[in-house]
Backbone as CSV, one residue per row, in Angstrom:
resi,resn,N_x,N_y,N_z,CA_x,CA_y,CA_z,C_x,C_y,C_z
1,MET,0.858,-1.195,0.000,0.000,0.000,0.000,0.885,1.233,0.000
2,THR,0.519,2.243,-0.798,1.309,3.450,-0.873,0.426,4.670,-0.726
3,GLY,1.092,5.818,-0.528,0.370,7.082,-0.425,0.828,7.875,0.776
4,SER,1.047,9.169,0.599,1.404,10.078,1.697,2.684,9.679,2.414
5,GLY,3.534,8.869,1.743,4.818,8.536,2.349,4.852,7.255,3.143
6,ILE,3.827,6.417,3.075,3.804,5.130,3.773,3.693,4.012,2.738
7,VAL,4.540,2.995,2.896,4.476,1.796,2.054,4.448,0.592,2.984
8,SER,3.584,-0.361,2.731,3.552,-1.569,3.552,3.729,-2.803,2.681
9,GLN,4.385,-3.811,3.264,4.712,-5.030,2.533,4.673,-6.215,3.498
10,ARG,4.058,-7.308,3.057,3.985,-8.506,3.892,5.222,-9.371,3.725
11,HIS,5.675,-9.927,4.843,6.729,-10.941,4.861,6.193,-12.100,5.695
12,GLY,5.459,-13.004,5.074,4.803,-14.058,5.837,3.784,-13.448,6.777
13,SER,3.955,-13.681,8.084,2.999,-13.148,9.059,3.461,-11.831,9.671
14,VAL,4.495,-11.219,9.070,5.000,-9.930,9.541,4.688,-8.862,8.497
15,LEU,4.159,-7.727,8.951,3.906,-6.607,8.049,4.998,-5.563,8.248
16,GLU,5.712,-5.250,7.165,6.693,-4.170,7.193,5.995,-2.873,6.788
17,ILE,6.128,-1.858,7.615,5.552,-0.535,7.350,6.712,0.437,7.191
18,ARG,6.831,1.037,5.987,7.987,1.880,5.707,7.604,3.349,5.621
19,LEU,8.432,4.178,6.256,8.376,5.612,6.013,9.093,5.842,4.686
20,ALA,8.387,6.375,3.693,8.931,6.431,2.337,8.943,7.858,1.797
21,ARG,9.623,8.739,2.529,9.828,10.122,2.066,11.321,10.458,2.147
22,PRO,12.171,9.649,1.522,13.612,9.889,1.682,14.046,11.267,1.192
23,GLN,13.309,11.820,0.222,13.652,13.145,-0.284,13.418,14.230,0.766
24,ARG,12.592,13.928,1.779,12.326,14.839,2.887,12.908,14.293,4.194
25,ARG,13.864,13.387,4.070,14.501,12.764,5.241,13.444,12.127,6.146
26,ASN,12.405,11.600,5.504,11.300,10.938,6.212,10.712,11.808,7.321
27,ALA,10.625,13.111,7.035,9.939,14.013,7.966,8.496,13.568,8.114
28,LEU,7.985,13.679,9.336,6.646,13.179,9.652,5.622,14.278,9.398
29,SER,5.065,14.289,8.191,3.997,15.237,7.867,2.702,14.787,8.522
30,ARG,1.759,15.683,8.611,0.458,15.317,9.182,-0.217,14.257,8.311
31,ALA,-0.063,14.362,6.993,-0.662,13.365,6.096,-0.034,11.997,6.328
32,LEU,1.296,11.952,6.479,1.960,10.677,6.744,1.500,10.096,8.070
33,LEU,1.407,10.928,9.096,0.980,10.442,10.410,-0.428,9.869,10.361
34,ARG,-1.303,10.521,9.613,-2.678,10.009,9.509,-2.693,8.664,8.789
35,GLN,-1.891,8.527,7.729,-1.890,7.254,7.019,-1.226,6.157,7.833
36,LEU,-0.186,6.524,8.581,0.437,5.533,9.461,-0.573,5.019,10.471
37,ARG,-1.335,5.930,11.078,-2.359,5.507,12.036,-3.359,4.571,11.372
38,GLU,-3.835,4.914,10.196,-4.811,4.078,9.503,-4.227,2.706,9.171
39,THR,-2.958,2.669,8.764,-2.313,1.398,8.429,-2.216,0.493,9.651
40,VAL,-1.801,1.057,10.778,-1.642,0.259,11.993,-2.999,-0.194,12.526
41,GLU,-3.983,0.666,12.449,-5.305,0.303,12.971,-6.009,-0.742,12.113
42,SER,-5.554,-0.941,10.872,-6.199,-1.916,9.985,-5.275,-3.086,9.668
43,LEU,-4.382,-3.430,10.607,-3.488,-4.564,10.390,-4.295,-5.835,10.117
44,PRO,-3.927,-6.611,9.096,-4.636,-7.865,8.830,-4.600,-8.799,10.029
45,ALA,-5.686,-9.512,10.248,-5.809,-10.361,11.440,-4.754,-11.462,11.492
46,GLU,-4.258,-11.883,10.327,-3.303,-12.997,10.309,-1.871,-12.556,10.625
47,MET,-1.618,-11.273,10.788,-0.275,-10.806,11.106,0.079,-11.136,12.565
48,SER,1.349,-11.478,12.797,1.809,-11.756,14.162,2.699,-10.642,14.706
49,ALA,3.176,-9.756,13.824,4.030,-8.642,14.255,4.121,-7.632,13.124
50,ALA,4.591,-6.434,13.465,4.827,-5.393,12.460,6.201,-4.791,12.692
51,VAL,6.871,-4.423,11.597,8.193,-3.803,11.663,8.109,-2.436,11.001
52,LEU,8.553,-1.411,11.707,8.560,-0.042,11.178,9.962,0.271,10.677
53,THR,10.085,0.528,9.373,11.374,0.819,8.768,11.288,2.154,8.033
54,ALA,12.380,2.531,7.356,12.399,3.799,6.634,13.301,3.694,5.419
55,ASP,12.918,4.369,4.345,13.750,4.434,3.146,14.840,5.480,3.322
56,GLY,16.002,5.222,2.732,17.077,6.204,2.772,17.905,6.110,4.040
57,PRO,18.887,7.003,4.179,19.835,6.926,5.300,19.329,7.505,6.614
58,VAL,18.168,8.180,6.591,17.631,8.815,7.806,16.327,8.138,8.192
59,PHE,16.227,7.655,9.441,14.968,7.050,9.875,13.868,8.104,9.857
60,SER,14.095,9.214,10.542,13.158,10.339,10.472,13.814,11.598,11.012
61,ALA,13.636,12.695,10.248,14.133,14.003,10.686,13.179,14.671,11.658
62,GLY,12.083,13.985,12.021,11.132,14.548,12.974,9.973,15.218,12.292
63,ALA,9.384,16.190,12.953,8.217,16.881,12.414,8.559,17.564,11.090
64,ASP,7.603,17.552,10.181,7.770,18.233,8.897,7.511,19.728,9.117
65,PHE,8.548,20.542,8.970,8.405,21.974,9.239,7.424,22.645,8.287
66,ALA,7.114,21.993,7.170,6.102,22.543,6.262,4.721,22.534,6.903
67,ASP,4.547,21.714,7.930,3.257,21.617,8.625,3.235,22.419,9.926
68,LEU,4.317,23.114,10.245,4.403,23.858,11.500,4.337,25.356,11.243
69,THR,3.818,26.071,12.226,3.651,27.517,12.096,4.477,28.305,13.105
70,GLY,5.000,27.626,14.130,5.690,28.333,15.199,4.739,29.086,16.106
71,SER,3.489,28.626,16.158,2.454,29.265,16.974,1.652,28.186,17.682
72,PRO,0.701,28.588,18.570,-0.138,27.581,19.239,-0.938,26.707,18.282
73,ALA,-1.053,27.110,17.020,-1.747,26.268,16.041,-1.041,24.921,15.852
74,ASP,0.233,24.853,16.265,0.976,23.603,16.124,0.460,22.508,17.052
75,LEU,-0.448,22.850,17.952,-1.082,21.810,18.767,-1.824,20.811,17.896
76,GLU,-2.277,21.235,16.726,-2.937,20.312,15.804,-1.954,19.252,15.317
77,TYR,-0.706,19.663,15.100,0.312,18.670,14.731,0.507,17.677,15.873
78,ASP,0.585,18.187,17.103,0.739,17.310,18.270,-0.364,16.261,18.311
79,ARG,-1.576,16.658,17.972,-2.703,15.713,18.031,-2.541,14.603,16.996
80,ASP,-2.081,14.954,15.794,-1.875,13.921,14.772,-0.726,12.988,15.163
81,LEU,0.335,13.557,15.738,1.453,12.723,16.186,1.009,11.795,17.305
82,GLU,0.280,12.320,18.265,-0.194,11.491,19.379,-1.114,10.387,18.888
83,ALA,-1.988,10.687,17.924,-2.906,9.670,17.407,-2.137,8.543,16.727
84,ALA,-1.096,8.887,15.957,-0.302,7.864,15.282,0.469,7.020,16.292
85,CYS,1.093,7.677,17.271,1.868,6.953,18.277,0.969,6.081,19.150
86,ALA,-0.215,6.591,19.487,-1.159,5.798,20.278,-1.597,4.561,19.513
87,ALA,-1.788,4.697,18.195,-2.165,3.543,17.372,-1.069,2.492,17.404
88,VAL,0.196,2.914,17.359,1.308,1.971,17.419,1.340,1.284,18.782
89,ARG,1.153,2.060,19.854,1.168,1.456,21.197,0.020,0.470,21.366
90,ARG,-1.137,0.764,20.765,-2.316,-0.105,20.913,-2.429,-1.134,19.799
91,ALA,-1.425,-1.255,18.962,-1.482,-2.177,17.818,-1.870,-3.577,18.284
92,SER,-2.523,-4.300,17.414,-2.990,-5.644,17.763,-1.851,-6.645,17.869
93,VAL,-0.652,-6.263,17.394,0.511,-7.160,17.427,1.733,-6.372,17.895
94,PRO,2.785,-7.065,18.336,4.014,-6.366,18.715,4.612,-5.606,17.533
95,THR,5.282,-4.505,17.833,5.891,-3.678,16.801,7.379,-3.503,17.094
96,VAL,8.177,-3.540,16.034,9.629,-3.400,16.155,10.062,-2.297,15.202
97,ALA,10.786,-1.311,15.709,11.312,-0.232,14.870,12.741,-0.575,14.462
98,ALA,13.017,-0.516,13.159,14.373,-0.707,12.638,14.947,0.672,12.361
99,VAL,15.743,1.173,13.289,16.250,2.551,13.213,17.690,2.501,12.713
100,ALA,17.858,2.628,11.396,19.172,2.451,10.792,19.970,3.734,10.700
101,GLY,19.343,4.894,10.920,20.043,6.167,10.797,19.544,7.156,11.812
102,PRO,19.770,8.447,11.599,19.316,9.459,12.547,17.813,9.389,12.810
103,CYS,17.452,9.580,14.072,16.054,9.582,14.506,15.891,10.798,15.411
104,ILE,15.128,11.777,14.947,15.132,13.087,15.577,13.718,13.517,15.969
105,GLY,13.597,14.217,17.085,12.343,14.846,17.487,11.161,13.907,17.515
106,ALA,10.145,14.230,16.714,8.935,13.412,16.667,9.240,11.981,16.246
107,GLY,10.314,11.783,15.487,10.714,10.429,15.113,11.091,9.595,16.319
108,VAL,11.688,10.237,17.331,12.033,9.525,18.572,10.762,9.065,19.264
109,GLU,9.774,9.937,19.321,8.519,9.551,19.972,7.860,8.383,19.247
110,LEU,7.912,8.416,17.914,7.339,7.319,17.138,8.081,6.018,17.419
111,ALA,9.406,6.058,17.412,10.188,4.852,17.675,9.936,4.325,19.091
112,LEU,9.839,5.233,20.061,9.590,4.816,21.439,8.204,4.194,21.616
113,SER,7.297,4.454,20.701,5.963,3.864,20.778,5.980,2.391,20.412
114,CYS,7.039,1.946,19.721,7.160,0.539,19.358,7.622,-0.287,20.564
115,ASP,7.400,-1.590,20.485,7.781,-2.465,21.594,9.288,-2.680,21.663
116,ALA,9.962,-2.592,20.518,11.410,-2.788,20.481,12.001,-1.860,19.430
117,ARG,13.284,-1.515,19.632,13.991,-0.644,18.700,15.366,-1.234,18.432
118,VAL,15.612,-1.556,17.164,16.897,-2.112,16.748,17.731,-0.990,16.144
119,VAL,18.979,-0.867,16.588,19.841,0.214,16.100,21.122,-0.363,15.509
120,GLY,21.766,0.457,14.678,23.020,0.072,14.046,24.091,1.109,14.273
121,PRO,25.237,0.951,13.600,26.371,1.854,13.814,26.088,3.315,13.469
122,LYS,25.152,3.582,12.561,24.881,4.950,12.126,23.641,5.565,12.794
123,THR,23.092,4.864,13.763,21.881,5.333,14.435,22.212,6.347,15.526
124,PHE,21.403,7.392,15.614,21.415,8.214,16.824,20.022,8.785,17.048
125,PHE,19.734,9.104,18.309,18.458,9.680,18.730,18.724,11.077,19.294
126,ARG,17.864,12.026,18.941,18.032,13.375,19.476,16.692,14.101,19.447
127,VAL,16.393,14.816,20.550,15.161,15.611,20.640,15.568,17.060,20.897
128,PRO,15.600,17.912,19.852,16.098,19.280,20.001,15.018,20.307,20.347
129,ALA,13.992,19.902,21.062,12.866,20.804,21.329,13.307,22.095,22.005
130,VAL,14.188,22.001,23.019,14.576,23.214,23.745,15.320,24.193,22.839
131,GLU,16.025,23.671,21.843,16.721,24.549,20.905,15.729,25.390,20.097
132,LEU,14.518,24.859,19.946,13.484,25.547,19.177,12.543,26.334,20.080
133,GLY,12.944,26.526,21.341,12.133,27.302,22.273,10.865,26.612,22.700
134,LEU,10.879,25.271,22.748,9.655,24.502,22.956,9.745,23.616,24.195
135,LEU,8.696,23.624,24.990,8.483,22.565,25.975,7.842,21.420,25.219
136,TYR,8.515,20.272,25.188,7.963,19.130,24.458,6.608,18.758,25.060
137,ASN,5.769,18.100,24.270,4.422,17.735,24.695,4.454,17.110,26.100
138,PRO,3.810,17.722,27.097,3.866,17.201,28.469,3.397,15.757,28.598
139,ASP,2.404,15.362,27.811,1.931,13.978,27.891,3.011,13.027,27.386
140,SER,3.735,13.442,26.358,4.841,12.631,25.850,5.962,12.541,26.882
141,ILE,6.250,13.658,27.538,7.280,13.644,28.584,6.878,12.713,29.717
142,ARG,5.598,12.720,30.073,5.124,11.819,31.138,5.398,10.368,30.773
143,ARG,5.120,9.995,29.521,5.366,8.610,29.113,6.850,8.286,29.126
144,MET,7.682,9.216,28.631,9.128,8.980,28.677,9.602,8.821,30.121
145,HIS,9.075,9.661,31.007,9.456,9.624,32.412,9.057,8.294,33.042
146,ALA,7.956,7.707,32.569,7.465,6.446,33.124,8.222,5.236,32.585
147,THR,8.830,5.355,31.408,9.396,4.173,30.756,10.908,4.223,30.554
148,LEU,11.518,5.399,30.762,12.963,5.535,30.583,13.602,6.010,31.889
149,PRO,14.889,5.730,32.070,15.576,6.265,33.257,15.499,7.794,33.285
150,ARG,15.384,8.348,34.486,15.259,9.807,34.624,16.442,10.527,33.976
151,GLY,17.636,9.986,34.132,18.809,10.607,33.540,18.744,10.644,32.025
152,THR,18.177,9.594,31.430,18.040,9.555,29.975,17.088,10.638,29.491
153,VAL,15.970,10.799,30.200,14.994,11.829,29.818,15.635,13.210,29.919
154,THR,16.413,13.450,30.968,17.087,14.739,31.124,18.082,14.973,29.992
155,ARG,18.862,13.958,29.680,19.848,14.107,28.603,19.168,14.419,27.281
156,MET,18.044,13.771,27.022,17.353,13.991,25.745,16.646,15.327,25.683
157,LEU,15.916,15.661,26.755,15.015,16.801,26.682,15.599,18.108,27.207
158,VAL,16.453,18.055,28.213,17.043,19.279,28.769,18.341,19.634,28.044
159,PHE,19.195,18.626,27.843,20.483,18.876,27.216,20.477,18.632,25.707
160,ALA,19.372,18.076,25.190,19.242,17.799,23.747,20.438,17.005,23.228
161,GLU,20.884,16.035,24.035,22.049,15.245,23.654,21.735,14.295,22.512
162,ARG,22.759,13.968,21.794,22.690,12.967,20.726,23.113,11.633,21.328
163,LEU,22.200,10.672,21.395,22.477,9.368,21.997,22.580,8.336,20.879
164,ALA,23.747,7.722,20.769,24.021,6.849,19.638,24.459,5.460,20.085
165,GLY,24.229,4.468,19.205,24.768,3.122,19.346,24.614,2.518,20.722
166,ALA,25.752,2.080,21.276,25.738,1.420,22.583,25.214,2.349,23.663
167,ASP,25.455,3.645,23.528,24.951,4.611,24.502,23.431,4.607,24.520
168,ALA,22.810,4.508,23.342,21.347,4.471,23.258,20.801,3.201,23.906
169,VAL,21.519,2.084,23.751,21.094,0.832,24.389,21.225,0.962,25.902
170,ALA,22.369,1.448,26.373,22.595,1.604,27.816,21.607,2.577,28.429
171,ALA,21.189,3.584,27.649,20.244,4.585,28.146,18.808,4.084,28.136
172,GLY,18.565,2.907,27.557,17.224,2.336,27.551,16.376,2.759,26.371
173,ILE,16.932,3.552,25.439,16.154,3.986,24.273,16.065,2.863,23.252
174,ALA,17.201,2.247,22.947,17.224,1.099,22.040,17.155,-0.191,22.849
175,THR,16.571,-1.230,22.246,16.479,-2.524,22.922,17.421,-3.560,22.329
176,HIS,17.811,-3.392,21.048,18.694,-4.330,20.366,19.669,-3.527,19.502
177,SER,20.848,-4.085,19.293,21.803,-3.440,18.396,22.451,-4.494,17.509
178,THR,22.898,-4.050,16.344,23.560,-4.948,15.414,24.598,-4.157,14.632
179,GLU,25.647,-4.834,14.224,26.670,-4.203,13.383,26.369,-4.420,11.907
180,SER,25.315,-5.187,11.618,25.016,-5.491,10.224,23.716,-4.818,9.791
181,ASP,22.786,-5.566,9.259,21.567,-5.032,8.649,20.480,-4.848,9.709
182,VAL,20.169,-3.603,10.028,19.180,-3.302,11.076,17.812,-3.830,10.683
183,ARG,17.422,-3.602,9.437,16.108,-4.064,8.970,15.999,-5.587,9.068
184,ALA,17.035,-6.305,8.624,17.002,-7.770,8.683,16.898,-8.256,10.122
185,GLN,17.626,-7.611,11.031,17.561,-7.990,12.447,16.164,-7.760,13.008
186,ALA,15.551,-6.621,12.650,14.202,-6.334,13.142,13.203,-7.353,12.605
187,LEU,13.341,-7.722,11.332,12.437,-8.728,10.762,12.639,-10.083,11.431
188,ASP,13.875,-10.436,11.752,14.144,-11.701,12.451,13.460,-11.708,13.821
189,ILE,13.568,-10.593,14.544,12.932,-10.506,15.856,11.424,-10.647,15.718
190,ALA,10.863,-9.944,14.736,9.414,-10.006,14.524,8.978,-11.416,14.126
191,ASN,9.739,-12.059,13.244,9.375,-13.409,12.800,9.437,-14.415,13.937
192,SER,10.291,-14.174,14.926,10.407,-15.114,16.049,9.112,-15.189,16.855
193,LEU,8.260,-14.163,16.724,7.004,-14.138,17.472,5.918,-15.006,16.852
194,ALA,6.141,-15.439,15.606,5.096,-16.161,14.880,4.681,-17.450,15.583
195,GLU,5.622,-18.069,16.301,5.337,-19.354,16.946,4.752,-19.195,18.343
196,PHE,4.719,-17.965,18.867,4.217,-17.763,20.227,2.688,-17.718,20.233
197,PRO,2.048,-18.261,21.287,0.586,-18.115,21.404,0.196,-16.641,21.446
198,ARG,-0.658,-16.238,20.522,-0.941,-14.808,20.360,-1.689,-14.208,21.544
199,GLY,-2.522,-15.015,22.183,-3.263,-14.492,23.324,-2.338,-14.069,24.447
200,ALA,-1.298,-14.855,24.695,-0.344,-14.537,25.759,0.457,-13.292,25.408
201,VAL,0.872,-13.182,24.136,1.629,-12.009,23.694,0.768,-10.753,23.830
202,LYS,-0.460,-10.834,23.350,-1.352,-9.671,23.399,-1.616,-9.231,24.835
203,ALA,-1.908,-10.187,25.722,-2.210,-9.839,27.109,-1.000,-9.226,27.806
204,THR,0.183,-9.787,27.562,1.387,-9.273,28.207,1.679,-7.847,27.759
205,ARG,1.544,-7.577,26.450,1.760,-6.211,25.944,0.758,-5.235,26.568
206,GLN,-0.498,-5.639,26.613,-1.529,-4.750,27.155,-1.273,-4.431,28.624
207,LEU,-0.879,-5.439,29.394,-0.598,-5.202,30.810,0.589,-4.248,30.971
208,LEU,1.629,-4.446,30.182,2.782,-3.556,30.268,2.398,-2.111,29.962
209,HIS,1.566,-1.913,28.938,1.151,-0.550,28.599,0.274,0.054,29.702
210,GLU,-0.573,-0.748,30.307,-1.384,-0.229,31.406,-0.512,0.127,32.610
211,LEU,0.509,-0.675,32.869,1.444,-0.351,33.949,2.179,0.955,33.648
212,ASP,2.552,1.153,32.368,3.189,2.416,31.975,2.288,3.608,32.297
213,GLU,0.988,3.412,32.081,0.025,4.499,32.293,-0.434,4.594,33.745
214,GLY,-0.084,3.594,34.554,-0.446,3.617,35.963,-1.921,3.384,36.232
215,ASN,-2.593,2.611,35.362,-4.042,2.451,35.543,-4.495,0.995,35.430
216,HIS,-3.634,0.031,35.813,-4.017,-1.365,35.640,-4.869,-1.848,36.815
217,ASP,-5.690,-2.862,36.521,-6.560,-3.491,37.512,-6.009,-4.899,37.742
218,GLU,-5.340,-5.105,38.869,-4.660,-6.386,39.088,-5.627,-7.563,39.103
219,SER,-6.805,-7.388,39.678,-7.750,-8.506,39.745,-8.204,-8.913,38.334
220,ARG,-8.393,-7.931,37.466,-8.786,-8.270,36.088,-7.688,-9.049,35.390
221,TRP,-6.437,-8.638,35.608,-5.344,-9.338,34.939,-5.109,-10.722,35.518
222,GLN,-5.435,-10.932,36.779,-5.375,-12.288,37.322,-6.413,-13.178,36.639
223,ARG,-7.600,-12.607,36.347,-8.612,-13.381,35.626,-8.152,-13.706,34.214
224,VAL,-7.519,-12.745,33.552,-6.980,-12.997,32.208,-5.953,-14.123,32.259
225,ARG,-5.099,-14.095,33.274,-4.080,-15.146,33.407,-4.729,-16.516,33.584
226,GLU,-5.775,-16.583,34.401,-6.460,-17.861,34.610,-7.100,-18.358,33.317
227,GLU,-7.657,-17.433,32.527,-8.250,-17.822,31.251,-7.192,-18.381,30.304
228,LEU,-6.020,-17.753,30.282,-4.948,-18.242,29.411,-4.424,-19.595,29.890
229,LEU,-4.397,-19.813,31.208,-3.923,-21.096,31.731,-4.775,-22.265,31.244
230,SER,-6.044,-22.008,30.978,-6.938,-23.085,30.544,-7.227,-23.045,29.045
231,SER,-6.484,-22.237,28.291,-6.753,-22.087,26.862,-6.134,-23.226,26.055
232,PRO,-6.681,-23.530,24.876,-6.090,-24.543,23.998,-4.657,-24.202,23.594
233,ASP,-4.383,-22.938,23.356,-3.015,-22.542,22.983,-2.035,-22.883,24.084
234,ARG,-2.423,-22.664,25.314,-1.558,-22.969,26.451,-1.288,-24.474,26.518
235,ARG,-2.344,-25.273,26.348,-2.162,-26.723,26.409,-1.244,-27.204,25.293
236,ARG,-1.443,-26.673,24.079,-0.581,-27.078,22.963,0.872,-26.680,23.216
237,ALA,1.079,-25.484,23.755,2.438,-25.022,24.013,3.125,-25.889,25.069
238,VAL,2.398,-26.254,26.118,2.979,-27.089,27.170,3.272,-28.488,26.636
239,ASP,2.361,-29.036,25.832,2.589,-30.368,25.244,3.829,-30.352,24.359
240,ALA,3.987,-29.285,23.565,5.160,-29.185,22.675,6.435,-29.069,23.489
241,ALA,6.401,-28.312,24.572,7.591,-28.176,25.423,7.910,-29.512,26.101
242,ARG,6.881,-30.252,26.506,7.098,-31.541,27.131,7.771,-32.499,26.170
243,ARG,7.328,-32.486,24.892,7.942,-33.377,23.895,9.399,-32.985,23.643
244,ARG,9.694,-31.683,23.622,11.060,-31.244,23.377,12.008,-31.668,24.490
245,HIS,11.475,-31.781,25.700,12.322,-32.094,26.860,12.171,-33.531,27.338
246,ALA,11.500,-34.334,26.535,11.295,-35.734,26.920,12.626,-36.512,26.851
């Protein structure tokens, strides 16, 4: 599927979603953000994971300045970015970002919305909001504060530091690193999920996101766990593990 800078392609049970505006350094326009949200919200039921990649040497230069005014009207851009990122966080399947090059500003927020982020030798993350006289979206800062070390959030948002490679992994921004093909590594990680019982994966992701937001109901999740314990998928998985260890 193409249009507004988004291209999607199936790889078995994994859907690759590409930012395809290399001529604009994959800047996140409002049109691209809307199409990304629509793509994620309409993932085919047979998919087991999604991988977010980008064309060209830059993962994303951040917000498209053609869509910004430098005034309070830019809150409309924030709403489109939040809607796209929320769709990624609520996706029906796990998401992996393959960040092969620079990832800046709004691109960092998009990558952080994924469940995992694979980085390579040329990857770096940077949020230059303070340089532009901006307090970054407070709701976004709250999520970063809840999911990243406090020192990492300070380095990114107060000092506008460039966090690269192993530093990004140590800082908790990246989850995986490779010296070779970032996209191939991300697809391998996504494909590894195909054999996992989907109900368990979905429930675990949802609980983690609710914990991030501070609004989980422990009794409800205990009931979900009991339901999974008696599910056919659980029985098949245990039987397969028993045969492997016989």
